[in-house]
C-alpha positions as YAML, in Angstrom:
chain: A
units: angstrom
residues:
- id: 1
  name: UNK
  ca: [-16.79, -8.59, -19.26]
- id: 2
  name: UNK
  ca: [-20.21, -7.74, -17.94]
- id: 3
  name: UNK
  ca: [-21.91, -4.40, -17.85]
- id: 4
  name: UNK
  ca: [-21.98, -4.25, -14.06]
- id: 5
  name: UNK
  ca: [-18.48, -5.49, -13.38]
- id: 6
  name: UNK
  ca: [-16.09, -3.05, -11.79]
- id: 7
  name: UNK
  ca: [-12.44, -2.96, -12.51]
- id: 8
  name: UNK
  ca: [-10.40, -2.76, -9.39]
- id: 9
  name: UNK
  ca: [-7.37, -0.59, -9.70]
- id: 10
  name: UNK
  ca: [-4.59, -0.72, -7.17]
- id: 11
  name: UNK
  ca: [-4.58, 2.58, -5.36]
- id: 12
  name: UNK
  ca: [-1.09, 3.59, -4.37]
- id: 13
  name: UNK
  ca: [-0.65, 6.27, -1.80]
- id: 14
  name: UNK
  ca: [2.59, 8.10, -2.09]
- id: 15
  name: UNK
  ca: [3.99, 9.29, 1.19]
- id: 16
  name: UNK
  ca: [6.66, 11.90, 1.40]
- id: 17
  name: UNK
  ca: [9.55, 10.33, 3.25]
- id: 18
  name: UNK
  ca: [10.88, 12.93, 5.64]
- id: 19
  name: UNK
  ca: [12.86, 10.72, 8.05]
- id: 20
  name: UNK
  ca: [14.88, 7.53, 8.04]
- id: 21
  name: UNK
  ca: [15.76, 5.04, 10.79]
- id: 22
  name: UNK
  ca: [18.77, 6.04, 12.95]
- id: 23
  name: UNK
  ca: [18.38, 9.68, 11.88]
- id: 24
  name: UNK
  ca: [18.48, 12.39, 14.55]
- id: 25
  name: UNK
  ca: [15.44, 14.66, 14.87]
- id: 26
  name: UNK
  ca: [14.88, 17.62, 17.18]
- id: 27
  name: UNK
  ca: [11.53, 18.52, 18.71]
- id: 28
  name: UNK
  ca: [10.50, 22.14, 18.23]
- id: 29
  name: UNK
  ca: [11.09, 24.38, 21.22]
- id: 30
  name: UNK
  ca: [7.33, 25.02, 21.50]
- id: 31
  name: UNK
  ca: [6.74, 21.30, 22.07]
- id: 32
  name: UNK
  ca: [9.40, 21.00, 24.81]
- id: 33
  name: UNK
  ca: [9.85, 24.47, 26.34]
- id: 34
  name: UNK
  ca: [12.75, 25.09, 28.69]
- id: 35
  name: UNK
  ca: [14.97, 22.33, 27.31]
- id: 36
  name: UNK
  ca: [18.17, 22.71, 25.33]
- id: 37
  name: UNK
  ca: [18.55, 21.46, 21.78]
- id: 38
  name: UNK
  ca: [20.49, 18.41, 22.98]
- id: 39
  name: UNK
  ca: [17.69, 17.48, 25.40]
- id: 40
  name: UNK
  ca: [15.13, 17.76, 22.57]
- id: 41
  name: UNK
  ca: [17.12, 15.62, 20.09]
- id: 42
  name: UNK
  ca: [16.25, 11.94, 19.66]
- id: 43
  name: UNK
  ca: [17.03, 9.14, 17.21]
- id: 44
  name: UNK
  ca: [14.38, 7.65, 14.92]
- id: 45
  name: UNK
  ca: [13.77, 3.98, 15.61]
- id: 46
  name: UNK
  ca: [11.17, 3.32, 12.93]
- id: 47
  name: UNK
  ca: [9.29, 5.21, 10.23]
- id: 48
  name: UNK
  ca: [5.70, 4.03, 10.21]
- id: 49
  name: UNK
  ca: [3.49, 3.61, 7.14]
- id: 50
  name: UNK
  ca: [1.34, 6.59, 8.12]
- id: 51
  name: UNK
  ca: [4.37, 8.93, 7.98]
- id: 52
  name: UNK
  ca: [4.86, 9.13, 11.73]
- id: 53
  name: UNK
  ca: [7.99, 8.02, 13.54]
- id: 54
  name: UNK
  ca: [8.74, 6.15, 16.73]
- id: 55
  name: UNK
  ca: [11.83, 7.18, 18.68]
- id: 56
  name: UNK
  ca: [14.38, 5.49, 20.88]
- id: 57
  name: UNK
  ca: [14.03, 6.50, 24.57]
- id: 58
  name: UNK
  ca: [10.80, 8.43, 23.99]
- id: 59
  name: UNK
  ca: [7.22, 7.06, 24.06]
- id: 60
  name: UNK
  ca: [4.49, 7.13, 21.38]
- id: 61
  name: UNK
  ca: [4.65, 8.04, 17.72]
- id: 62
  name: UNK
  ca: [5.14, 11.55, 16.38]
- id: 63
  name: UNK
  ca: [4.42, 13.42, 13.15]
- id: 64
  name: UNK
  ca: [6.73, 15.61, 11.12]
- id: 65
  name: UNK
  ca: [5.16, 18.86, 12.40]
- id: 66
  name: UNK
  ca: [6.41, 18.23, 15.95]
- id: 67
  name: UNK
  ca: [10.05, 18.51, 14.83]
- id: 68
  name: UNK
  ca: [12.29, 21.29, 13.59]
- id: 69
  name: UNK
  ca: [13.05, 21.41, 9.90]
- id: 70
  name: UNK
  ca: [15.88, 19.04, 9.12]
- id: 71
  name: UNK
  ca: [19.16, 20.77, 8.35]
- id: 72
  name: UNK
  ca: [21.71, 18.29, 7.07]
- id: 73
  name: UNK
  ca: [24.54, 20.84, 7.27]
- id: 74
  name: UNK
  ca: [23.99, 21.69, 10.96]
- id: 75
  name: UNK
  ca: [26.58, 19.25, 12.31]
- id: 76
  name: UNK
  ca: [29.08, 19.88, 9.54]
- id: 77
  name: UNK
  ca: [32.36, 21.46, 10.69]
- id: 78
  name: UNK
  ca: [32.94, 24.94, 9.24]
...
């Protein structure tokens, strides 16, 4: 071990997983004004390493801030 040698540590970045493939997400109304909730809802195709998602039937990749907060109980029958 020399004086000038540097130890290389593996740097792990921890990403908060906010979506999963095949999950439904809804764009915020401010992003798609004039459309109903059903028209703003899409299914996640892939979650990318940078935390963004790609969607089925919608171009580009999108970040978490473009979507409404996820409410898992929304579709549950009362």
